[in-house]
C-alpha positions as CSV (number, residue, x, y, z in Angstrom):
1,M,-25.8,-9.3,-57.8
2,N,-28.5,-6.9,-59.0
3,G,-32.0,-8.5,-59.2
4,W,-32.8,-6.3,-62.1
5,E,-29.9,-7.4,-64.3
6,K,-30.8,-9.1,-67.6
7,V,-30.4,-12.9,-67.7
8,R,-31.0,-15.6,-70.2
9,V,-33.6,-18.2,-69.1
10,R,-35.2,-21.4,-70.4
11,D,-39.0,-21.0,-70.2
12,H,-40.3,-23.9,-68.1
13,L,-43.6,-24.0,-70.1
14,T,-42.5,-23.7,-73.7
15,G,-38.8,-24.6,-73.5
16,A,-37.9,-21.4,-75.3
17,V,-34.7,-19.5,-74.4
18,R,-35.3,-15.8,-73.8
19,T,-34.0,-12.7,-71.9
20,T,-35.7,-11.3,-68.8
21,T,-34.7,-9.9,-65.5
22,R,-33.4,-12.1,-62.7
23,V,-36.3,-11.1,-60.5
24,R,-38.9,-12.1,-63.1
25,A,-37.1,-15.4,-63.8
26,V,-37.1,-16.4,-60.2
27,L,-40.8,-15.3,-59.7
28,D,-41.9,-17.2,-62.8
29,G,-39.8,-20.3,-62.0
30,H,-37.7,-20.3,-65.1
31,T,-34.2,-21.9,-65.3
32,I,-31.5,-19.3,-65.4
33,L,-28.8,-20.0,-67.9
34,E,-25.8,-18.3,-66.2
35,D,-23.4,-19.4,-69.0
36,R,-25.3,-17.6,-71.8
37,P,-25.1,-13.9,-72.6
38,A,-28.5,-12.0,-72.2
39,V,-27.6,-8.8,-74.1
40,D,-25.7,-8.0,-77.2
41,E,-22.6,-5.7,-77.5
42,N,-25.0,-2.6,-77.4
43,G,-26.7,-3.7,-74.2
44,Q,-29.9,-4.7,-76.0
45,P,-31.7,-7.9,-75.0
46,L,-31.0,-10.9,-77.4
47,P,-34.1,-12.1,-79.3
48,P,-35.9,-15.2,-78.1
49,K,-35.0,-18.6,-79.4
50,P,-38.1,-20.7,-79.7
51,H,-38.1,-24.4,-78.9
52,T,-38.8,-26.6,-81.8
53,I,-39.5,-30.4,-81.8
54,L,-36.8,-32.0,-84.0
55,N,-38.3,-35.4,-84.1
56,P,-42.2,-35.1,-84.3
57,D,-44.5,-38.2,-84.0
58,R,-44.7,-40.3,-87.1
59,D,-47.0,-43.2,-88.1
60,E,-45.9,-46.7,-89.1
61,R,-45.2,-45.5,-92.7
62,G,-43.1,-42.6,-91.5
63,R,-45.6,-39.9,-92.2
64,F,-46.1,-37.0,-89.8
65,T,-49.1,-37.5,-87.5
66,K,-51.3,-34.8,-86.0
67,S,-50.6,-34.0,-82.5
68,K,-53.3,-34.3,-79.8
69,E,-53.8,-30.5,-79.8
70,D,-54.5,-30.5,-83.6
71,A,-57.1,-33.3,-83.4
C-alpha cells in the first residue's frame, strides 16, 4: 500500500466524512473507511460529507432548544 494514496476517513473531531491521504489520516488519528471510494471516476477527491445532528435537543413542548455553544 502506498501511504500517499487517497482514502475516505471519518473525522474524529467533527464526524464528517472526507478524503485525505492515508499518511495524513493516520497522523491525525482519523478512522479510515476502507469500504468507501475516495475519488471519482476522473481521479478527483470526492467532496466532504458534513456530519449533521438528526435529532437535536428539544424542550418539554417539542421546541428546539439552544445548544450550550449558542448560549
